[in-house]
Structure formats: C-alpha cells, structure tokens
C-alpha positions in Angstrom: 62.4 58.2 -48.8 59.3 57.2 -47.6 58.6 56.6 -43.9 56.9 53.0 -45.1 60.3 52.3 -47.5 62.3 53.2 -44.4 60.7 50.9 -41.9 60.9 48.1 -45.1 64.7 48.6 -45.5 65.5 48.9 -41.6 63.7 45.2 -41.4 65.7 43.9 -44.2 68.9 44.8 -42.7 68.1 43.9 -39.5 67.7 40.6 -41.2 70.4 40.7 -43.2 73.1 41.6 -39.9 71.1 39.2 -38.0 71.7 36.0 -41.0 75.6 37.3 -41.2 75.9 37.0 -37.3 74.4 33.4 -36.6 76.3 32.1 -39.5 79.6 33.9 -37.9 79.0 32.2 -34.5 78.9 28.6 -36.2 82.2 27.3 -36.0 83.7 26.3 -39.2 82.7 22.6 -40.5 78.8 22.7 -39.3 76.0 20.7 -40.8 72.6 21.9 -40.2 69.6 21.7 -42.6 67.3 24.0 -44.9 64.4 22.2 -45.4 65.0 19.0 -47.1 68.4 19.7 -47.6 71.7 19.9 -45.6 73.9 23.5 -45.7 77.9 22.5 -44.6 78.6 26.4 -43.1 75.8 27.5 -44.7 76.2 26.0 -48.1 74.0 23.7 -49.6 75.6 20.3 -48.9 74.4 17.1 -51.0 75.3 13.3 -48.3 76.9 11.0 -51.0 77.8 8.5 -48.2 79.9 5.3 -47.6 78.6 2.8 -44.8 81.6 2.4 -42.8 79.8 0.9 -39.6 82.8 -0.7 -38.3 85.5 1.7 -38.6 85.7 2.4 -35.0 86.3 -1.3 -33.4 89.7 -1.1 -34.2 92.8 1.0 -34.4 93.6 -1.1 -37.8 89.8 0.1 -39.0 90.1 3.6 -37.9 93.4 4.0 -40.1 92.2 2.1 -43.3 89.6 4.0 -43.5 91.0 7.5 -42.8 93.1 6.2 -45.6 90.6 6.5 -47.9 89.4 9.7 -47.1 91.2 11.5 -50.1 89.6 9.3 -52.6 86.6 9.2 -51.5 86.5 12.7 -51.9 87.9 13.0 -55.0 84.8 10.9 -55.9 82.1 13.2 -54.2 81.8 10.7 -51.3 81.7 13.3 -48.8 79.8 11.0 -45.5 80.3 7.9 -43.8 78.4 6.3 -41.3 80.1 4.5 -38.0 78.5 2.7 -35.4 79.8 2.6 -31.7 78.7 -0.8 -31.6 79.4 -1.3 -34.8 77.8 -4.1 -37.7 78.4 -7.5 -38.9 81.5 -6.8 -39.9 82.8 -6.8 -35.9 80.9 -5.2 -33.2 81.0 -4.3 -29.2 79.6 -2.2 -26.2 81.9 0.0 -25.8 79.5 1.8 -22.7 79.6 0.5 -19.4 77.0 -0.9 -18.1 75.1 2.4 -16.7 75.4 3.9 -20.0 77.4 6.8 -18.1 80.8 6.4 -19.8 82.3 5.3 -22.9 85.5 3.5 -23.4 88.0 5.7 -24.1 90.4 4.0 -26.5 87.3 3.6 -28.7 86.1 7.5 -28.5 89.3 8.8 -29.2 89.3 6.7 -32.7 85.3 7.7 -33.1 86.7 11.5 -32.5 90.0 10.7 -35.0 87.5 9.8 -37.8 84.6 12.8 -37.4 88.1 15.2 -37.2 89.5 13.5 -40.4 86.5 14.0 -42.1 86.0 17.5 -40.5 89.5 18.2 -42.3 88.2 17.3 -45.9 84.7 19.1 -45.4 83.1 15.5 -44.8 80.1 14.3 -42.6 80.1 11.5 -39.8 76.5 9.8 -39.6 77.7 8.4 -36.0 75.2 5.5 -35.0 74.8 4.3 -31.8 73.2 0.7 -30.9 73.4 -2.3 -33.3 71.4 -5.3 -32.7 74.0 -7.7 -31.9 76.3 -6.0 -29.4 75.8 -6.6 -25.9 72.4 -4.8 -24.7 72.2 -2.6 -21.8 69.6 -4.1 -18.6 67.2 -1.2 -17.5 66.0 1.7 -19.0 67.9 4.4 -17.9 71.2 2.7 -19.2 69.9 2.7 -22.4 69.1 6.8 -22.3 72.6 7.1 -20.5 74.1 6.1 -23.3 72.4 8.6 -25.5 73.4 11.4 -23.3 77.0 10.1 -23.0 77.3 10.1 -26.4 75.7 14.0 -27.5 77.8 14.9 -24.4 81.1 13.7 -25.6 80.2 14.6 -29.4 79.2 18.7 -28.7 82.8 20.0 -30.1 82.3 18.2 -33.3 79.6 19.6 -35.9 79.7 17.6 -38.9 78.0 14.9 -37.5 74.4 13.2 -37.6 73.1 10.8 -34.8 71.7 7.9 -35.8 70.7 5.9 -32.8 69.7 2.5 -33.5 71.0 0.4 -36.8 67.3 -1.3 -38.0 65.3 0.0 -35.2 62.6 -3.3 -36.2 64.9 -5.6 -36.4 64.1 -8.6 -35.0 67.4 -9.5 -33.3 66.3 -6.9 -30.6 63.9 -8.9 -29.0 66.1 -9.7 -26.5 66.6 -6.3 -25.5 63.1 -5.0 -26.5 61.8 -6.9 -23.4 63.9 -4.0 -21.1 64.1 -1.1 -23.8 61.6 -1.4 -27.0 63.8 0.0 -29.7 61.1 -1.2 -32.3 58.7 1.7 -31.0 59.1 4.8 -32.5 57.8 6.5 -29.7 60.7 5.4 -28.0 63.1 7.0 -30.5 61.4 10.3 -30.7 61.6 10.4 -27.0 65.5 10.1 -27.1 65.6 12.3 -30.1 64.2 14.4 -27.2 66.7 13.5 -24.9 69.4 14.4 -27.3 68.0 18.2 -28.5 67.7 18.9 -24.2 71.2 17.7 -23.9 72.3 19.8 -27.5 69.5 21.7 -28.8 71.4 22.2 -32.5 72.4 18.3 -32.8 70.9 16.5 -35.7 69.6 13.6 -35.0 67.5 10.8 -36.7 66.3 7.0 -36.7 65.1 4.3 -39.2 64.9 0.9 -40.4 63.2 -0.6 -43.0 59.8 -1.2 -42.1 58.0 2.0 -43.7 55.2 2.6 -41.7 57.7 2.8 -38.9 59.8 5.2 -40.7 56.8 7.4 -42.0 55.9 7.6 -38.1 59.5 8.7 -36.9 59.7 10.9 -40.5 56.3 13.3 -39.4 57.6 13.8 -36.2 59.2 17.1 -35.0 61.5 15.7 -32.9 63.0 13.7 -35.7 65.7 16.1 -37.8 66.4 13.7 -40.4 64.7 10.2 -41.5 67.2 7.5 -41.6 65.7 4.7 -43.5 67.6 1.3 -44.7 66.2 -0.8 -47.9 65.5 -4.4 -47.6 66.6 -6.5 -50.5 65.9 -4.2 -53.7 63.6 -1.7 -52.9 63.8 1.7 -54.6 65.1 4.4 -52.5 63.0 6.9 -55.1 59.8 4.7 -54.7 60.2 5.3 -51.0 60.7 8.7 -51.1 58.1 9.5 -53.0 55.6 7.4 -50.6 57.5 9.2 -47.5 56.5 12.6 -49.2 53.1 11.3 -49.8 52.4 10.7 -46.5 54.0 13.6 -45.1 57.5 13.2 -44.3 58.1 16.5 -45.0 60.8 19.5 -44.5 63.3 17.4 -43.4 66.2 15.8 -45.2 65.6 12.1 -46.1 68.9 9.4 -46.0 69.3 5.9 -47.0 71.9 4.9 -44.8 72.1 1.1 -46.5 71.4 0.6 -49.4 70.1 -2.9 -50.4 71.1 -4.2 -46.5 72.6 -8.1 -46.2 70.5 -8.4 -50.2 74.1 -7.6 -51.6 75.1 -11.3 -50.4 72.2 -13.2 -52.1 72.2 -15.5 -54.7 71.5 -12.3 -57.2 74.8 -11.1 -56.8 77.9 -12.9 -57.5 79.7 -15.3 -55.0 83.1 -13.0 -54.9 82.9 -10.0 -52.8 83.7 -7.4 -55.4 82.0 -8.5 -58.2 79.0 -7.4 -60.1 76.5 -8.1 -62.9 75.5 -5.8 -64.8 72.2 -6.4 -63.2 74.0 -5.7 -59.7 75.1 -2.4 -61.3 71.8 -1.2 -62.7 70.5 -1.3 -59.3 73.2 0.8 -57.8 73.3 3.2 -60.4 69.3 3.4 -60.2 70.0 4.3 -56.4 72.3 7.1 -58.1 69.9 8.4 -59.8 67.3 8.5 -57.2 69.1 11.1 -55.3 70.3 13.1 -58.4 66.9 13.7 -59.1 65.4 14.3 -55.7 67.3 16.9 -53.8 66.3 15.7 -50.6 67.2 12.3 -51.0 70.6 11.1 -50.0 72.1 8.0 -50.5 74.9 5.8 -48.9 76.8 2.9 -50.6 76.6 -0.9 -48.9 78.4 -3.5 -50.2 78.1 -6.0 -47.2 80.8 -8.7 -48.7 83.2 -5.7 -49.3 82.5 -2.7 -46.3 81.8 -5.7 -43.5 83.8 -8.6 -45.0 80.8 -10.9 -44.3 81.2 -14.5 -46.1 82.5 -15.2 -49.5 86.1 -15.8 -48.3 86.6 -12.4 -47.1 87.1 -12.0 -43.3 88.3 -8.8 -43.1 86.3 -5.3 -44.0 87.7 -3.2 -47.2 86.7 0.5 -47.2 89.1 1.1 -50.1 87.4 1.4 -53.6 88.7 -1.2 -55.1 89.0 -1.8 -58.8 86.3 -1.7 -61.6 84.4 -4.5 -60.1 85.4 -7.2 -62.4 86.2 -10.9 -61.3 89.8 -9.9 -62.6 89.6 -6.6 -60.8 87.4 -6.3 -57.7 85.8 -3.5 -56.1 83.3 -0.9 -56.5 85.5 2.1 -58.1 82.6 2.0 -60.3 80.1 3.3 -58.4 82.2 5.9 -56.9 83.2 7.3 -60.7 79.0 7.3 -61.1 78.8 9.4 -58.1 81.2 12.0 -59.7 80.2 11.7 -62.7 76.2 12.9 -61.4 77.7 15.1 -58.5 81.5 16.3 -59.2 83.2 16.8 -55.7 83.9 20.5 -54.3 87.5 19.4 -53.1 88.5 21.9 -50.1 91.9 23.4 -50.0 
C-alpha cells in the first residue's frame, strides 16, 4: 500500500469513527439540523406539524392533545407547537415577575407533552412569549425567562425553541417600550443567550413581516427560521423569496398556516367546515413543503384548534371528520399529509 493511500484511508477511518462516536453520544430522540433539513437520531426528518399553541394551559387541554398523538403519528403528522404563554385559545404568564421561575404545574404539563411526543418519535416546537399575555417590566426579566426555559428543557432533545409568537405583532406595543420584540437584533441576541445556556439547543423566531424574517433568517445565531403566513400567502413562494434573499443552510418552517385568516368571511362560518377553495389553499401548502426539502409546515385552523368564535369555545386537537357540514373536522388534511409523506412509525 502506498503511503499516500495509507494516509487517506487512515483519515477516512478517523472521520467515520468520529461520526459514529459523536452519534452514539447523543441521547435518543435528539433533533439536529443538516443544511436546510432536520435529523432525528441522525435520520432525515421532515416536520409535518400542527399548531396546538394553548395545550399546556390546563390539565384537560394537555390530556386532550396527548390523546390525539397516536392518530397524528398514523397520518405522518410528527410535530406540534405549544407556547408557554398560549394563544387566543387560552393564555397566561406562567413565569415569575423576574423571569427566574416557572409555575411548576405548568412546567410539568409542558414536559408531559414533550415526553409523550418523544415516545412517539415526534418533535415539539416550544414557544415562549405570546402578545396578549402579561408582559415583564424589565429587560432582564425577559432575558431571565429565556434562560429559565432553556435550562429547564435541557434534558429534552426533541425540542426547538420559538422565542416569540408573531414577533412583529402590533399587540406587543406595550411590552416593546420595555423590551422590543419587534426588533430582529433583540431576538438574535436572545438566540445567543439560548446557545450560551445550551450550545446545541435549536432556537429560532419569526413572524409575518417578511423583511424581518429575512434579517432573522440570515443570522448565524438563528438555527431555524420560524415564520407565519398572513392571509392566503403561499409558503412556497415565501420560501423561494427567503432563499433568494440569502436565508440558506437552515430549515425554514411555517409554524402557523394562514393565521387568523381561517376565521375570515372567505371560510364557512362553522368550525371544521371547508369549501373546495379553502381545501385548495391547505393542499397547496402540503405540496409546497413536499416539493421543497428545506420547507416544513404546520397546519392551523384558528376556529378548530384555538376555539375562536363561531359558536365553538373550546380548543379541539382531534382530527374530527371529513370537513363537511355533517362531518366537521380536518382529517382530510391529515390524510393528504399521509399521502404526500407516508409516516415512519416508531415501535
């Protein structure tokens, strides 16, 4: 064997051994990134998610979500997003005023959701701040809350942190006088804070101000761009715009398809009922993610999943029925995901 070949094979062997040892060192259920994709336990993992933002707000909501996870998994839905401060379907501030502590019961419910997902090979996008919740009175309290969550969730590796819901929302105007969440630089600094507490934790942020999304997405500190669509915007077209603007080398995730638009006049006035035109919008989202490896997407219907108006007062996380007047629900969407990306079920 020539010296040059020996040197090459030795170097290759070291790389392979190093990769195996590094992989073996990761605990089971660890989510990482590779370019614009995710890896779960080292295997490619496409996020097909559901926004269940208020699921940790009460024991009943937590148990209701967990009861649906097997049905989600059977349809290839492998991720949920839950916010500590909730959503319009129910919100609170479980943090102490200084941000140094979390309500133990609330934290236990969040961990219960995370571990239930982990057992099923699923991921949780854990959100922190919501625009209608009580806000902190000092900048250090905001930073402390981020540190507190990062520290408490360190054992749980199937988690992406989402710093703030819709960071550009005008409803943050009161809190922004203390801590401007609408400033991408502020969120980039919070991502650095997360990495200082847990260097391998995936963290991101975003909203529906797409110029700000580009600023966030270009930052090395932001591991994942977590954006929303406002109205009937096309996630595929937005993904292409982000990439063209330099948001590359990281996953891009729509964590809230269409926002509150699903309660507008263009949709039927009964929760869980969808016209042909409504369905076409959601099916377009599935196709956009299916044809773009770096784009990941989360289903959202504000009336069903957040119980907003139209005679429904409770959040529903079940798939329901076929989406018709006599069989309301969004099972048709889940079936479309299953057809686009057959699920890989854990034992």
